[in-house]
C-alpha positions in Angstrom: 27.5 11.2 21.4 24.2 9.3 21.8 23.5 6.9 19.0 20.7 7.7 16.5 17.9 5.1 16.4 17.3 4.1 12.7 14.2 2.1 11.7 11.9 1.4 8.8 8.1 1.6 9.0 5.6 0.3 6.4 2.1 1.6 5.7 0.4 -1.5 4.2 -2.7 -0.3 2.5 -5.6 -2.2 1.0 -9.1 -1.6 -0.2 -12.1 -3.4 1.2 -15.9 -3.0 1.0 -15.5 -0.5 3.9 -13.0 1.6 2.0 -9.3 2.3 2.2 -7.7 0.6 5.2 -4.2 0.2 6.8 -2.7 -2.8 8.5 -1.8 -2.3 12.2 -0.5 -4.7 14.8 0.1 -4.3 18.6 3.6 -3.5 19.6 5.3 -6.3 21.6 7.9 -4.1 23.4 8.2 -0.8 25.1 7.8 2.0 24.4 4.0 1.9 23.7 3.8 -1.9 24.4 0.4 -3.2 23.4 -0.5 -0.1 21.3 -1.6 -0.6 17.6 1.2 0.5 15.3 2.6 0.2 11.8 4.8 -2.8 11.0 8.3 -1.5 11.7 11.7 -2.4 13.0 15.4 -1.7 13.2 17.6 -1.7 10.2 20.1 -4.6 10.3 23.3 -3.0 9.1 25.1 -6.3 8.7 22.5 -8.1 6.6 20.1 -5.6 5.0 21.3 -4.6 1.6 19.6 -1.2 1.9 16.5 0.4 3.5 14.2 -1.1 0.9 15.5 -4.6 1.8 15.0 -3.8 5.4 11.4 -2.7 4.8 10.7 -5.9 2.8 12.1 -8.0 5.6 10.2 -6.2 8.4 6.9 -6.5 6.5 7.4 -10.2 5.8 8.4 -10.9 9.4 5.6 -8.9 11.0 2.7 -9.7 8.6 3.7 -12.7 6.6 3.2 -10.6 3.4 5.7 -10.1 0.6 4.2 -7.1 -1.1 4.8 -6.9 -4.9 4.7 -3.1 -4.8 6.7 -1.2 -2.2 7.7 2.4 -2.6 9.7 4.7 -0.4 7.5 7.4 1.1 9.5 9.9 3.2 11.9 10.2 6.0 10.6 11.1 9.5 13.1 12.2 12.1 13.8 14.2 15.2 14.3 14.1 18.9 10.7 14.2 19.8 9.2 11.3 17.8 10.6 8.5 20.0 11.0 8.7 23.8 14.1 6.5 23.6 16.1 9.3 21.9 16.8 11.0 18.5 15.5 8.8 15.8 15.0 8.5 12.1 12.5 6.3 10.3 12.6 5.6 6.6 8.9 5.1 5.8 7.5 3.0 2.9 4.1 2.2 1.7 2.9 -1.0 0.1 -0.3 -2.0 -1.7 -2.0 -5.4 -1.7 -5.5 -6.8 -2.3 -7.5 -7.5 0.9 -7.4 -11.2 0.1 -3.6 -11.2 0.4 -3.9 -10.0 4.0 -6.6 -12.6 4.8 -4.5 -15.4 3.3 -1.5 -14.5 5.4 -3.5 -15.7 8.4 -1.8 -13.5 11.0 -4.4 -12.9 13.7 -2.4 -10.0 15.2 -2.7 -8.0 12.0 -5.8 -5.9 12.0 -7.2 -3.6 9.3 -8.3 -0.1 10.3 -10.0 2.6 8.2 -7.6 5.4 7.3 -10.3 7.8 8.3 -10.9 6.3 11.8 -7.5 5.4 13.2 -7.0 4.4 16.8 -4.4 6.3 19.0 -1.0 5.6 17.4 2.5 5.7 18.7 5.4 7.8 17.5 4.4 9.7 14.3 2.6 6.8 12.7 -0.5 8.9 12.1 1.6 11.3 10.0 3.1 8.4 8.1 -0.3 7.0 7.3 -1.6 10.4 6.3 1.4 10.9 4.0 0.9 7.5 2.4 -2.8 8.0 1.8 -2.1 11.4 0.2 0.6 9.9 -2.0 -1.7 7.1 -3.1 -4.7 9.4 -3.9 -2.5 11.9 -5.8 -0.8 9.2 -7.9 -4.1 7.6 -8.7 -4.9 10.5 -10.9 -2.1 9.8 -13.4 -0.6 6.3 -12.8 -1.1 2.5 -12.7 -0.8 2.5 -8.9 -4.4 1.5 -8.1 -4.0 -1.8 -10.0 -2.0 -3.1 -7.0 -5.0 -3.0 -4.8 -6.7 -5.6 -7.0 -6.0 -9.3 -7.4 -3.9 -10.9 -10.2 -6.9 -10.6 -12.6 -9.7 -8.1 -12.7 -12.3 -6.5 -15.0 -12.2 -2.9 -16.3 -15.3 -2.0 -14.2 -13.6 -3.3 -11.1 -10.5 -1.3 -11.9 -12.6 1.9 -12.6 -14.3 1.5 -9.2 -10.9 1.4 -7.5 -9.8 4.6 -9.2 -13.1 6.3 -8.3 -12.9 5.3 -4.7 -9.3 6.6 -4.4 -10.0 9.8 -6.3 -13.3 10.4 -4.6 -15.2 11.1 -7.8 -17.0 9.4 -10.7 -15.1 8.8 -14.0 -16.7 8.7 -17.4 -16.5 5.1 -18.6 -15.4 6.0 -22.2 -12.8 8.4 -20.9 -11.5 5.9 -18.4 -11.1 3.1 -21.0 -9.4 5.5 -23.4 -6.8 6.4 -20.6 -6.3 2.7 -19.9 -5.5 2.1 -23.6 -3.2 5.1 -23.6 -1.2 3.7 -20.7 -0.9 0.3 -22.4 -0.4 -1.4 -19.0 -2.9 -4.2 -19.2 -3.0 -7.6 -20.9 -6.3 -9.4 -21.6 -6.3 -12.9 -20.1 -7.1 -15.1 -23.1 -10.4 -16.9 -22.9 -11.2 -15.7 -19.3 -14.3 -13.7 -18.5 -16.2 -12.8 -15.3 -19.8 -13.9 -15.6 -22.6 -11.9 -14.0 -26.0 -10.4 -14.5 -24.9 -8.7 -17.7 -22.7 -10.0 -20.5 -19.4 -11.6 -19.5 -16.6 -9.1 -18.8 -13.1 -9.6 -20.1 -10.5 -10.3 -17.4 -7.2 -8.4 -17.5 -3.9 -8.5 -15.7 -1.1 -6.0 -15.2 1.7 -6.4 -17.7 4.9 -7.8 -16.1 6.9 -4.7 -16.7 4.6 -2.7 -14.4 4.3 -5.1 -11.5 7.1 -3.4 -9.5 7.1 0.0 -11.2 4.5 2.4 -12.4 3.2 3.4 -15.8 2.4 7.1 -16.0 0.0 9.3 -17.9 1.2 12.5 -19.4 -2.2 14.0 -18.5 -4.3 12.8 -15.6 -7.6 10.9 -15.7 
């Protein structure tokens, strides 16, 4: 019996001035050597505690990033997805601020718009599409978009992230009421962002929600 190839792949998503982008890097080995692809790799059965542990290891090794938020996305499998044989990939997606990717200083990691992807190997296009759909869907009723911002942020900055992901404007009063309802933010004492208008209070995500989500009973 031929062995089954078992890997993990991670769609690392971020939000820049250009919109929602995904991190890709060129493959070092065949098949598809030199082609831009998601960070991925084999599961190490002797050392990885589980698939999530493997995904964290692969992401750190390939990009230099330890993403605070990492969620299992789906399983992609079959005989046709990899020319080496029947394979299974346990896919994850991770969210980080764009500054985190810049600070990692990995020249081989390049950001690409999720709407203008280069030719991709395997079924990485399907993985990215599934990750983007999951993110946009969960943005309607959860704290997930917070992970695309830095450690501290203003409510207008957070609202913009929700609006970009949902593709629509949100009433300011309604948005702030929903944020209060979710009770996921802590004001940073004595810290404000100055600008053309009056200083805006800075907030951070409560510790309890840095690795899990807070949900709304009714969407935004």
